[in-house]
C-alpha positions, 0 to 999 in steps of 0.5 A: 500500500503506497503511503499516499493511498494509506493517507487517503484511506485514513481520511475516509476512515475518519469520515466513516467514524464521524471524526470528519464532516463530509465537507472537511473529508472532501477538502482533505481528499482533494488536497491529497490529490483526488478529484472532487468526483473521485473523492465524492465517490470514495466517501459514498462507497465508504458510507455504504459499507461503513458499519464494520469500520465504525465498530472501532469506535464502540464504547468498549474500545475507548478508555482514559489515559493511564498516567502511571507509566508516564515520565517527564515529557521530552524536550524540543531539540534541533540537529543536523539533517541531510538537507537542513536542520531537523526538529524533534522531541528528545528524552534521555534515560538516566542509565540507558539500556538502549536508544529508540527512534520514535516515528510519529503519526500522520499528524506530525510531532504532536504533544503525544509524542513528547510524552511518549519519548518521556515514557521510554526514557523512564523505562531506560531507553533514551528516545528521539522522535524526528519531526518529519515536517521540519522543512515546513517549520515543524509541526507546531507551525502548521495551522491547518490540520490537513497540512501535516498529512498532505505535506507528508504525502507530497514528500518523497519517501526517500527524503522521509527515510533520510530524515529518519536515518539522521535521527539514528545518527543523532541517537548514536551521537547522544547515546554512543554504543547503545543498540538502536530500536525503532517504533512507529505508529500508523503512518509512522508504522509504515515508515518503520517498514520502509526503514527495513525495506531500505536495509537500515542495518543499525536497527536491532529491533523494530516495532511497527504499530498498525503500519501499512506494509510496502507493496512489495516488501523485501527485508533481506538487507535488514537485521532487526528483530521485528514485533509487528502490532495490529488491531483486530478491527483495523481491516484496512491495514490488516490487509497488508499483514500477510505480505509483511509476514511473508517478507519477514519470513523470507528475510530470515528475521526474528519476528512476532506478529501480535493482533490485539482483540477488540482493538482498532486502528490507532488504539495506542494513542491515549489522546485519540478517540480510538484509544483502547486502554487495555490493549495499549497497556498490554502492547506497551509492556510487550514493546518493553519486553521486546526491547529488553530481549533485543536492545 
């Protein structure tokens, strides 16, 4: 699934789940390159078959954020990138057991990811989340909520991968001799797969959360141990799960596939409407256990 197509699907899913009005969904779809006619037809088709998608919004799938495992939020940092200065959220562990590259969702470097790098640091993993909208002045400078996904869709994938590789460079500078892991969510989960596809061999562990697999995945140049996390109700991304697993197996990588019952897309984000507290807490512990084995 190409990332642009994935982002188009995100808009359609938000429309079906009642998170976007029809007018706003049409606006965002046209910004992503669809004609008005195509966008209208897509929303009509989604509305006709939207019952299954909407189930991810059931009361049982929601919860309130659990702050018990949270740490101090990360701090804003700037560092050198391949084509200019990059921004990010950084949190240092007191006695690092490893380093983690966090890859944000399609909304960019939101406060959720400042909190998340802090959570990892509290658990002993120094963490950095690269703002993939740095060349636009950073996520915080974008006033239109549609600007972040539109800009990411228009950015060449190789540029996004290069910025993430610069994030690994920065982690190696800040946490020398530590093994590096990656974790990405939604769009960021897709970018985690793209790092593996690119053959980024500095990753010892990778955890894509409900990330769309590349269309023709080939992970034979990668070395990471991969924990791939999915939500049972996330049918759109789950359609790419089998090909991701086949590529992991063909590459001979250590891997595990986890699908959480009753959870939908973006179930980990405790600031979002699809948050599933039970699944999120269990998944986070499994991520920490995975890093404990491989970092």
